[in-house]
C-alpha positions as MATLAB code, in Angstrom:
seq = 'XXXXXXXXXXXXXXXXXXXXXXXXXXXXXXXXXXXXXXXXXXXXXXXXXXXXXXXXXXXXXXXXXXXXXXXXXXXXXXXXXXXXXXXXXXXXXXXXXXXXXXXXXXXXXXXXXXXXXXXXXXXXXXXXXXXXXXXXXXXXXXXXXXXXXXXXXXXXXXXXXXXXXXXXXXXXXXXXXXXXXXXXXXXXXXXXXXXXXXXXXXXXXXXXXXXXXXXXXXXXXXXXXXXXXXXXXXXXXXXXXXXXXXXXXXXXXXXXXXXXXXXXXXXXXXXXXXXXXXXXXXX';
ca = [
     -14.926    5.883  -55.571;
     -11.409    5.681  -56.991;
     -12.802    4.574  -60.365;
     -14.361    8.022  -60.783;
     -12.455   10.711  -62.673;
     -12.122   14.095  -60.991;
     -12.297   16.940  -63.536;
      -9.348   19.269  -63.989;
      -8.981   22.043  -61.443;
     -11.024   25.085  -62.394;
      -8.519   27.942  -62.292;
     -10.612   31.100  -62.304;
      -7.976   33.373  -60.784;
      -9.669   33.309  -57.372;
      -7.847   33.805  -54.086;
      -9.023   30.732  -52.215;
      -9.477   31.311  -48.508;
      -7.183   29.663  -45.979;
      -8.267   27.635  -42.956;
      -7.113   30.538  -40.770;
     -10.160   32.533  -41.921;
     -12.466   30.234  -39.916;
     -13.059   29.045  -36.355;
     -12.833   25.233  -36.173;
     -13.021   22.617  -33.435;
     -13.719   18.890  -32.894;
     -15.189   17.252  -29.779;
     -14.564   13.513  -29.447;
     -16.800   11.463  -27.099;
     -15.842    8.297  -25.240;
     -18.369    6.213  -27.238;
     -16.594    7.019  -30.527;
     -18.989    9.761  -31.603;
     -17.559   13.166  -32.485;
     -18.851   16.644  -33.203;
     -17.435   19.390  -35.437;
     -18.088   23.145  -35.309;
     -16.951   25.536  -38.076;
     -17.696   29.247  -38.307;
     -17.154   31.549  -41.340;
     -17.643   35.136  -42.440;
     -18.782   35.963  -45.984;
     -18.273   39.460  -47.373;
     -18.511   41.139  -50.794;
     -22.256   41.418  -51.069;
     -23.156   37.857  -50.082;
     -26.498   37.664  -48.238;
     -28.468   34.962  -46.442;
     -31.169   35.214  -49.133;
     -28.594   34.340  -51.793;
     -27.302   31.358  -49.812;
     -30.847   30.069  -49.320;
     -31.469   30.361  -53.083;
     -28.244   28.443  -53.712;
     -29.205   25.525  -51.476;
     -32.590   25.257  -53.118;
     -31.109   24.999  -56.620;
     -27.367   24.236  -56.719;
     -27.419   20.524  -57.634;
     -29.536   21.241  -60.735;
     -27.780   24.402  -61.950;
     -25.316   24.825  -64.804;
     -23.252   27.938  -65.381;
     -21.734   29.094  -68.662;
     -18.090   30.043  -68.130;
     -16.688   32.678  -70.481;
     -13.198   34.096  -70.856;
     -11.484   31.464  -68.674;
      -8.638   29.541  -70.302;
      -9.558   25.901  -70.775;
     -13.237   26.478  -69.989;
     -14.309   29.281  -72.337;
     -17.886   28.614  -73.395;
     -18.245   25.515  -71.205;
     -21.430   24.917  -69.242;
     -20.180   23.655  -65.891;
     -22.285   22.098  -63.156;
     -22.657   24.764  -60.478;
     -21.301   22.225  -57.999;
     -17.931   22.356  -59.774;
     -17.958   26.138  -59.599;
     -18.632   25.948  -55.852;
     -15.301   24.178  -55.192;
     -12.776   24.391  -58.043;
     -10.647   21.478  -56.755;
     -12.596   18.922  -54.704;
     -16.116   18.780  -56.187;
     -17.153   16.155  -58.715;
     -20.974   16.013  -58.786;
     -24.201   16.516  -56.854;
     -27.745   15.396  -57.674;
     -31.126   15.916  -56.012;
     -33.141   12.697  -55.692;
     -36.686   11.779  -54.690;
     -39.653   14.107  -54.205;
     -38.535   17.665  -55.004;
     -40.063   21.097  -54.671;
     -41.303   23.382  -57.494;
     -38.938   23.486  -60.456;
     -36.863   20.602  -59.112;
     -35.728   22.468  -56.009;
     -34.583   20.830  -52.794;
     -37.051   20.322  -49.974;
     -37.127   18.459  -46.684;
     -37.456   14.733  -47.349;
     -35.547   14.605  -50.632;
     -32.022   13.252  -50.921;
     -28.820   14.631  -52.342;
     -26.093   12.397  -53.780;
     -22.691   14.021  -53.356;
     -19.385   13.000  -54.915;
     -16.248   14.830  -53.823;
     -12.879   14.368  -52.121;
     -11.357   16.359  -49.277;
      -8.231   18.253  -50.376;
      -8.042   16.322  -53.634;
      -4.956   18.261  -54.734;
      -3.122   17.012  -51.607;
      -4.652   13.623  -50.793;
      -6.230   12.415  -54.036;
      -9.046    9.978  -53.164;
      -7.842    9.348  -49.579;
     -10.859   11.198  -48.104;
     -13.751   10.590  -50.525;
     -17.465   11.242  -50.206;
     -19.791    9.247  -52.451;
     -23.094    9.011  -50.648;
     -26.755    9.997  -50.719;
     -27.910   12.009  -47.691;
     -31.469   12.819  -46.695;
     -32.316   16.518  -46.530;
     -33.988   17.185  -43.175;
     -34.245   20.964  -43.164;
     -34.436   23.661  -45.863;
     -35.242   27.162  -44.651;
     -34.257   30.809  -45.031;
     -31.853   30.458  -42.101;
     -30.234   27.116  -42.875;
     -29.980   23.591  -44.216;
     -29.482   20.135  -42.686;
     -28.826   16.716  -44.178;
     -27.666   13.336  -42.955;
     -28.538    9.723  -42.179;
     -30.588    8.028  -39.455;
     -31.042    4.340  -38.565;
     -34.244    2.708  -37.251;
     -34.223    2.410  -33.435;
     -30.810    4.123  -33.304;
     -31.629    7.566  -34.623;
     -29.192    9.966  -36.353;
     -25.742    8.567  -37.122;
     -24.598   11.425  -39.371;
     -25.972   14.937  -39.394;
     -24.631   18.076  -41.091;
     -26.368   21.299  -40.172;
     -25.703   24.803  -41.574;
     -27.000   28.077  -40.152;
     -26.652   31.436  -41.935;
     -27.874   34.985  -41.389;
     -27.104   38.544  -42.459;
     -24.712   40.696  -40.433;
     -25.166   44.447  -40.041;
     -23.244   47.257  -38.372;
     -25.121   50.537  -37.778;
     -27.593   49.505  -40.470;
     -24.879   48.704  -43.035;
     -24.883   45.174  -44.454;
     -21.461   43.600  -43.869;
     -22.110   40.158  -45.305;
     -23.341   36.773  -44.143;
     -22.504   34.699  -41.088;
     -22.178   30.994  -42.021;
     -22.018   28.426  -39.243;
     -21.564   24.672  -39.787;
     -21.984   21.797  -37.328;
     -21.487   18.070  -37.920;
     -22.314   15.163  -35.619;
     -20.939   11.750  -36.614;
     -22.024    8.556  -34.873;
     -24.796    7.405  -32.551;
     -25.253    9.158  -29.200;
     -25.851    6.025  -27.103;
     -23.274    4.478  -24.780;
     -24.452    0.899  -25.403;
     -22.429   -1.742  -27.257;
     -24.527   -1.393  -30.437;
     -23.874    2.369  -30.641;
     -20.177    1.872  -29.999;
     -19.939   -0.719  -32.796;
     -21.809    1.585  -35.179;
     -19.505    4.451  -34.286;
     -16.387    2.354  -34.772;
     -17.554    1.418  -38.264;
     -18.555    4.967  -39.217;
     -15.424    6.641  -37.903;
     -13.283    4.200  -39.864;
     -14.166    6.478  -42.798;
     -15.258    9.757  -41.202;
     -12.515   10.041  -38.598;
     -11.332   13.341  -37.094;
      -8.460   13.221  -39.603;
     -11.061   13.306  -42.368;
     -12.589   16.435  -40.879;
      -9.231   18.101  -40.413;
      -8.951   17.846  -44.208;
     -12.614   18.855  -44.496;
     -11.885   22.169  -42.755;
      -9.794   23.418  -45.675;
     -12.281   21.905  -48.112;
     -15.201   23.705  -46.513;
     -13.381   27.028  -46.092;
     -12.622   27.060  -49.825;
     -16.155   25.901  -50.676;
     -17.876   28.565  -48.603;
     -15.332   31.245  -49.526;
     -15.970   30.893  -53.248;
     -19.434   32.389  -52.692;
     -17.673   35.762  -52.544;
     -16.580   35.296  -56.161;
     -19.783   34.282  -57.918;
     -22.906   34.068  -55.764;
     -24.062   37.701  -55.899;
     -23.876   38.036  -59.710;
     -25.444   34.617  -60.318;
     -28.282   35.431  -57.938;
     -28.858   38.753  -59.734;
     -28.938   36.968  -63.098;
     -31.485   34.511  -61.728;
     -33.641   37.334  -60.361;
     -33.620   39.011  -63.778;
     -34.479   35.750  -65.550;
     -31.116   35.642  -67.335;
     -29.028   32.521  -68.108;
     -26.369   31.918  -65.475;
     -22.920   33.006  -66.646;
     -19.556   33.557  -64.988;
     -16.951   35.902  -66.506;
     -13.577   37.169  -65.217;
     -14.942   40.648  -64.501;
     -16.839   39.075  -61.592;
     -13.537   37.975  -60.068;
     -13.257   38.881  -56.395;
      -9.518   39.460  -56.895;
     -10.602   42.961  -57.849;
     -11.746   43.503  -54.244;
      -9.299   44.569  -51.511;
      -7.730   41.556  -49.798;
      -8.579   41.957  -46.113;
      -7.961   39.524  -43.226;
     -11.069   37.521  -42.370;
     -12.259   35.336  -39.543;
     -15.604   33.932  -38.457;
     -18.282   36.553  -37.761;
     -19.402   35.106  -34.413;
     -16.627   33.754  -32.177;
     -18.917   33.764  -29.139;
     -21.406   31.469  -30.923;
     -18.566   29.165  -31.950;
     -17.227   28.973  -28.377;
     -20.704   28.446  -26.917;
     -21.669   25.672  -29.322;
     -18.325   23.881  -28.962;
     -18.678   24.012  -25.171;
     -22.229   22.720  -25.500;
     -21.046   19.658  -27.401;
     -18.459   18.987  -24.682;
     -21.150   19.098  -22.006;
     -24.125   17.354  -23.619;
     -24.821   13.626  -23.434;
     -27.077   13.830  -26.515;
     -25.207   15.674  -29.317;
     -27.849   14.738  -31.917;
     -30.538   16.455  -29.825;
     -28.299   19.420  -29.045;
     -27.849   19.925  -32.801;
     -31.370   21.312  -33.346;
     -32.673   22.539  -36.713;
     -34.480   25.696  -35.630;
     -33.029   29.177  -35.457;
     -33.779   29.466  -31.728;
     -30.807   27.252  -30.911;
     -28.496   29.955  -32.302;
     -29.958   32.959  -30.469;
];
C-alpha cells in the first residue's frame, strides 16, 4: 500500500466536521472480535434518496471541478471529492446493475488511509469487499469465510428526518463488526490475525475519517444529485460551498438508537447475526 501515491489534499474551502459531531463507541469481545457503532446527522438538504443514488454510482462517477485553485477544470473521481484528504480510489467489480451501478453480489475495491494528514499510511485500506446489501435505506459490504461466516461486515442505515412535516436532513448510522463470532480456537486465531490490522486503534482514527467523509455530503451531494436528475454533467463550483450556510452545532440525529445498538452488541453472543441488513432492526 505504501507504494501508492495519495493525491494532494483537495482544498475546496469546506468546514470539515469534527468527531464531536457524531456518536461513537467500540465493543470488544473476549474472543478478539469487536463491534463499532457510529451515528451522524446530515443537514443542508441532504436526503436518503440522494445517499442511495450516491451508493449506486459513486465508484464510477467523475466530477468536473471549476474555480478551485489547483483543480480548476479537473475531472476528479467522485471518491476523491467524498473525502478530500484520505481517499485514493474506488472501483466496482464483478456483475453490476444497469449502467454499471452497484448491486448485491458485486465487489468494491477501496484504497484509502485513515487520517492520512496525521498518520500517513499507518492505517491503510487496500481491499476488495463484497457488497451484500444495496437498498433505499442502506448499504452493507464485507468479507465472509467458508464454514466460519462473516469476518468483516460494514453496514450503513440512512433515512429522512422530519419535524412537524419539515424535512431536517438525513440520519446516517454506521455499524462495523470485525472478526468471527465463535469462541473456538479457530475463530480466536482468525480474529488475532484480522485485528493485527483492523484494531480498535484503527477505528479510533476511522471515526474522524468517517465523520469527514459523511459530512462532506452537505457540501456537494444535493447539487450533484440535481444535476444528475436533470441529465447534466456533474460539476462542482465554489458557489455550492456549504461555508455559505450558518455554522450550527451538530450531533447524531438518533442518540437512543446509538445507545440501544451499542448495548445490543455488548449483550449478544452473535454480533454478526445481530447486525442484520433489513430496516426492521432499526425500528
